[in-house]
N, C-alpha and C positions, 0 to 999 in steps of 0.2 A: 709569405704569400706573394705570388708573381701575377701582376695584372698587366694586360695589354690594353691600352687605350686607343681605339681607332676613331679619329676625329679630334683635331687639335684646335677647335674653336673654343668659345667662352666656357661651355659646359665641360668639355673634355679637359681643358687645363684646370678648371675649378675642381673637378673630381680627382684628377691626378694629384693635385697639391693636397686635397683633403686626405687621400689615401697614403701619400708620402708622409704626412704629419703623424700617421699612426703606425709607421714602421714597415709598410708594404713596399715591395720592390716594384717600381713603376717603369714601364716602357710606353712611349708614345709613338704611334705611327703618324708621320707628318711629311709634308712636302715642301720643297722650294724655300720661299722666304720664311715661312713658319718654322720649318726644321732648322734653318740657319739661325733664326733668333733664339731658339730654345737651346741649341747647341752652344751658342755664345753667352747667353744670359741665364740659363736655367728657367725656372717657372716661378710664378707668384700668384697667390690668392690674396685679394684685398677686398675692401668694402665692408659690408656687414660681417659681424662675427670675427673670430680670430684671424689675424693676417699671417700668412705663411710665405716663406721664400726659400727656394732650394736652388743650389748651384747646379751648373751643367753636369758636374761630376755625380750628382745625386739621382739623375733621371736619364734613362737610356732613350735614344731617339733613332728610329728606323724610317728609312725612306723607300725601302723595297721589302717585299716579304722574303726574298731570297737571303737577305742578310740577318734575318732573325734567327736566333739559335733554336735548335730542336728541343722538343720535350720540355718546354719552359713554363707555359702559362696555365694557371688553374682557372682564371677568370679573363674574359674579354668584355670590356665595356664598349658599346657602340654608341658614340656620341657625335657622329657625322650628321650631315644633312640626309634626310630620307632618300633623296635622289641617288645616293651612293649605294644603297642597300643591295641592289642586284650585283653590282661589282664586288663589293666587300664579301658578300656571302659566298660567291663563286671563288674569290681568292682564298678565303679561309678554308674552304673545302679542298681546294687544290694543295694548300700549305698546312693541312691539319696536322702534320707532324710537328708543328711548333707548340701544339697544345698537349696538356697532360691528359691522361686517360679519362679522368672524371671532371673534365672542365665544364664551366658554365659560361653561357653568353648572357649578358644583360644589356637591354636595349634602352637607352636613355634619349628618346626622340619625341618630337611632335607627332600627332596623328594616331591612327588606330590600325591594328593589324600589321604592324611593321615586322612582326615575327614571321610572317608568311614566306618572306625571301629566304630566311635561314632554315625554316622547316623543310625546305626542299632538300637540304643536305644533312641536317642534324636532328637528332631525336628531340621530341617535345619536352622531355625531362632535362634537356640541356639549355633551353632557350627560354629567357624570362624578359619581362617588359617592366619599365619603370614609369610612373607619373611624376613629371618634374614641372612644378610651377614656381620654383624659386627663379628669380631673375639673375641671369648671368650676362655680363657684357665683356668685350675684349678691347680695352683701351690700347693696348699694344699686343703684338702677335704672341708674346709669351706670358701675358698677364690676363687673369680673369678676375673681374670685380663682381662681387655679389651685391646686387642692387635692390632687390626686392625679395621678401620672404613673407609668405602667408600661411602656408601649411607645409607639413613634412613631405619629403620625397617618399614615394611608395613603391615597393617592389613586389611583383607577383607574377602569376602565369595566366596568359590568356587561354592556355590549354588545361587549365584546372590542375596543374601540378603543385605538389606541396613546396612552398618556398622556404621552408624552415632551415635548409642547408645554407641559405644565404644570410642567416642571422649575423655571422661574423662581419659581412660587408655592411649591413645596416648599422651595426654597432660601431664600426669604425668611422663611417660617414657622420653619425651622430656625435661621436667623441671629438670629431674634427670642428664641430660647432654648428652643423646644419642637420636638423632632425631628420631621421630616416627610419621608416617602419616597413615591416612586411604586411602584406594583405592577401587574403583569399579572394578579394573582390576587385582586383585591379581594373577589370573591364568597366565597372561603375564609374571609377574615377577617371579613367581615360576617356569615356563618353562624356563626363562632365567637362573635361578640357576640350573635347571636340566640339561640343555645343558653343562654348565661348569662342574658340578659334575659328570655326566655320562661319559664325555669324558676323565676325569682326574682321578677321585678317584679310580675306580677298576683297571685300567691299571697300575697306579702308584704303587698300592698295589701288583699286580701280578709281576711286574718287579722290585720291591723294589727300586724305584727311586722317586726323587722329581718331581714337576710339570715341571719345566724347562727342565729337562733331556729328558722328553717325547717328546719335540718338536725338539730335536737336533738329533733324530734317525729317518731315512726315513721310517722305518717299523712301529714303534709305531705312527708316524705321519699319515701314511696311514690308520692305525686302527682308530685313532681319527677322521679322515675326514670321514670315513664310518659310525662311530657311530653318528656323528653330522648330516650327510645326512639322515640317518634313522630316527633320532628324528624329524627332520623337516617334513619328510613324515607323521609321526604319528601325529604331531600336526596339520597338515592340514586335515588329514583324520578324526581326532577325533573332528574337529570343534572348536578347540582352536586356540589361536593367541599368538605370542610372540613379542618381541620388534624389530625384524629384518624380513625383507620381505622374505629372502631365506637364505639357508645354506652358500652360498659364502659370503654374506654380514656379517653373524656372524663369519665365520672362519677369515675374514679379521681382525676384532677386537680381536678375540680370540688370534690369534698368535702375533699381533703387540702390544696389550695392556694388556689384561686380564692375560695371562700367564706370561709375563715378570714381571708384578706387584707382582706376587706371586711365583716367580721362585723357591725359596728355600723351599717352603711349602710341607710337606708330608701330604697326605689326611687322614681324620678320618678313612676311610676304611683301610688304611695302618697301622694306629695305632691300630685298632681293631685286625687286623690279627697278628700283633706283640705281642699283649696281649692274643692272642688265645681266643677271644670272637667273637660271631656272629656279623656280619656286618649289615648295613642298606641296603644291596643290593636290597632287595625286594621292597623297596619304591623308589629306584632310577632306576637302569637298569630293575628290575623286573616289574616296572610300565610301562615302555616303551614297554616291551614285551607284557605285558597284553593288552595294548591299540592297539598295532600293530596287534596282532592276532585277536582281536575283529574287527578291521577294515580292515583285510586282507592286511596288509602292510608287506613287507619283512624287518625283523629286524634280519637278520642272524648274523651280526657282534655282536650286542648286546647280542644275545643268547650265542654265544661263550664265551664273556667276563663274562656273568652271570654264565655260567656253570663252568668256571674256578675258579671263587670266590667260588661257592658252593662246588667245589671239595676240595678246600683248607679248607673250614669250616668243612667239614665232618670229619676231624680229631680232631676237638675241642671237 
């Protein structure tokens, strides 16, 4: 099994090590300092579950698509930030001769609708999406640390394609120590993650606080309530479903369980802004706004939050 991992952050390194541990041939597309670190040190997965370490001889690293061998990959794992999807999808299309005839793309990213960029060039039966709520961090450029585990990785299709061909991938990830399952309802689980991320990530970044602090202020709590209410309206109007019947049912578990369990966490959006790099707001709040406007749903609070993040980004 030959897999190309595009995106050499914490998730990409973690999944690459997981698949290597099960005998897959892994190539990682990386750049600059990260490519150098992997070429010198190999890769490592540590933290929760089994620890794995592989030498530089056991993993291929490519810095350009031109150097990748032709007719090689059965699977492509997209583990980059969502801001790279437009470029990655175009490059994969241009260099599709590196892919086997019956290849599959699996998108392991935040947000909703990230398959759209790839569906411009590839058939819907080739493009799948994963829900990842396992926590990965990258203490060094070649190391992925599993820090949090609450539920299995889930792989499915937003285009309602049968994911059963991906069972070997799910089984290998599970055998590496991280539970992974296939689902016919990946949209429900991605919307569940969207509700959590959209309510917390941008607001925590704007106010420069952790998740828990947002729930202790009546004004930020009002904003989160409005964001959640609007997203439920969008889900219903767009013909999607999630795991809760209504916004109040979700808010009950959000404030009593989900946020307390991650009280001290700072969002990836917060981290991006601190590093002065573009955030993934377009695939989070931006997607809510896109679907809201398409279905004539009031998403005024989400628009304000989106515009504030964009205003901050404009200085980067």
